[in-house]
C-alpha positions in Angstrom: 46.2 79.3 109.0 48.5 80.7 106.3 52.2 80.9 106.6 54.7 82.9 104.5 58.4 83.4 104.8 60.6 86.3 103.9 64.1 85.3 102.8 67.0 86.5 100.7 70.6 85.3 100.3 71.6 88.9 100.8 71.0 91.4 103.6 69.7 95.0 103.4 66.8 94.2 101.1 63.9 95.1 103.4 62.9 91.8 104.8 62.1 93.0 108.2 60.3 96.2 106.9 58.2 94.1 104.6 57.4 91.5 107.2 56.2 94.1 109.7 54.2 96.0 107.1 52.6 92.8 105.6 51.5 91.9 109.2 50.2 95.4 109.7 48.3 95.3 106.5 46.5 92.1 107.4 45.3 93.5 110.7 44.5 97.0 109.2 42.1 95.3 106.8 40.6 92.9 109.5 41.3 93.8 113.1 39.9 90.4 114.3 42.8 88.5 112.8 45.6 87.1 114.9 48.9 87.7 113.1 52.2 86.5 114.4 55.7 87.4 113.2 58.5 84.9 113.8 62.0 86.4 114.1 64.2 83.5 112.9 67.3 85.8 112.6 69.8 85.2 115.5 70.4 89.0 115.6 66.8 89.3 116.9 66.3 92.7 115.4 62.5 92.3 115.1 62.2 91.1 118.7 64.2 94.1 119.8 62.1 96.5 117.8 58.9 95.0 119.2 60.0 95.9 122.7 60.2 99.5 121.8 57.1 99.8 119.6 53.3 99.5 119.6 52.7 97.1 116.7 49.2 95.5 116.6 50.7 92.0 116.3 52.9 89.7 118.3 56.4 88.5 117.6 58.0 85.2 118.6 61.7 84.3 118.5 62.7 81.4 116.4 61.2 79.2 113.6 57.5 78.1 113.9 56.9 74.5 114.8 54.1 72.4 116.2 55.1 73.3 119.8 55.3 77.1 119.5 52.5 78.0 117.0 49.6 79.6 118.9 46.2 77.9 118.5 44.5 81.2 117.5 47.0 82.1 114.7 45.4 83.1 111.4 48.6 84.2 109.7 52.2 83.7 110.4 55.0 85.6 108.8 58.6 84.4 109.2 61.6 86.7 108.9 64.5 84.5 108.0 68.2 85.4 108.2 69.9 86.3 104.9 72.1 83.2 104.4 72.0 79.9 102.5 72.5 77.9 105.7 69.0 78.9 106.9 66.8 77.7 104.0 63.2 78.6 104.7 60.5 75.9 105.0 57.2 77.6 104.1 55.8 77.0 100.7 54.9 80.7 100.3 58.0 82.8 100.1 58.8 86.4 99.5 62.3 87.1 98.2 63.0 90.8 98.1 66.0 92.4 96.3 67.3 95.9 95.4 67.8 96.8 91.8 71.5 96.0 91.4 73.6 93.4 89.6 74.9 92.1 93.0 71.3 91.6 94.3 70.0 89.9 91.1 72.9 87.5 91.0 72.4 86.6 94.6 68.7 86.1 94.1 69.3 83.9 91.1 71.6 81.6 93.1 69.1 81.7 96.0 66.0 80.8 94.1 67.9 78.0 92.3 69.1 76.6 95.6 65.6 76.8 97.1 64.1 74.8 94.2 66.8 72.2 94.2 67.1 71.7 98.0 63.5 72.3 99.1 61.3 71.5 96.1 59.1 73.8 94.1 57.8 76.8 96.0 55.3 79.7 95.5 58.0 82.3 95.3 57.1 86.0 94.9 60.1 88.2 93.9 59.8 91.7 95.1 61.9 94.6 93.8 62.6 96.8 96.8 63.5 100.5 97.1 63.3 101.0 93.4 62.8 104.4 91.7 59.6 105.1 89.9 61.4 105.3 86.6 64.8 104.4 85.4 67.0 101.8 83.8 67.6 99.8 87.0 63.9 99.7 87.7 63.2 98.3 84.3 66.0 95.8 84.6 64.7 94.6 88.0 61.2 94.1 86.6 62.6 92.3 83.5 64.6 90.0 85.9 61.4 89.0 87.7 59.6 88.3 84.4 62.4 85.9 83.5 61.1 83.7 86.3 57.6 83.7 84.7 56.1 85.8 87.5 53.1 87.5 86.0 52.2 89.8 88.9 55.1 91.9 90.1 54.7 93.8 93.4 57.1 96.7 93.3 58.1 98.6 96.5 59.3 102.1 95.7 62.0 104.0 97.7 59.6 105.9 99.9 60.5 108.0 103.0 57.4 106.9 104.8 58.8 103.4 105.2 61.9 104.7 106.9 60.0 107.2 109.0 57.4 104.8 110.3 60.0 102.1 111.0 62.1 104.6 113.0 59.1 105.2 115.2 58.2 101.6 115.7 55.2 101.7 113.5 54.0 100.3 110.2 52.8 102.5 107.3 49.3 101.5 108.4 49.7 103.1 111.8 51.6 106.1 110.7 48.7 108.6 110.7 51.1 111.6 111.1 52.5 110.7 107.7 49.1 110.6 106.0 49.3 111.7 102.4 49.6 110.3 98.9 53.0 108.6 99.6 51.6 106.8 102.6 48.5 105.6 100.8 50.6 104.5 97.9 52.9 102.6 100.3 49.9 100.8 101.8 48.8 99.7 98.3 52.2 98.3 97.6 52.1 96.2 100.7 48.5 95.1 100.1 49.5 94.1 96.6 52.2 91.8 98.1 49.7 90.2 100.5 47.2 89.7 97.7 49.7 87.8 95.7 51.4 85.8 98.4 48.3 84.8 100.4 46.0 84.7 97.3 43.6 87.3 98.8 40.9 89.1 96.9 42.0 92.2 95.1 39.6 94.4 97.1 41.1 93.1 100.4 
């Protein structure tokens, strides 16, 4: 079983969108997998969305522990609330951020706090909703490089993420949106999974 957490000290950086699509990608590539998302945010937005959707994975409220982890779980993805008071426990972490000075400052503080309070982690920084080109995009990538991260999974600002999310689907289920943008979005999510879970590139 592999566990990864999504966390950021700042809200509005796509944690829930990424968590849902990372889970969707795993099942899309292997339908025999049992994938669970844990909604650790007191707002319970993921739980609420699950009640209105048809995602191919299950969602559990709270933080995973020995008592509530299903025996058949192959992968667990935890969506943590955006605050310092809820430091994530998994060794594998995805920290997403938008290309802005406010976001990068918050992430710098957050990563430092994680390493000091919780020990060294496998942290994957993910620039989220970036433009294909531009100064802010380059700055976001340079920021990630400062942390010594060699592989940088970038998530572009694509309409398909918003459209599929609004219909309670992942980009891997959104067949009505099939096209170059959808396939590119799928590759972005696969790239994150490949890095975070150390999967084979051909996944």
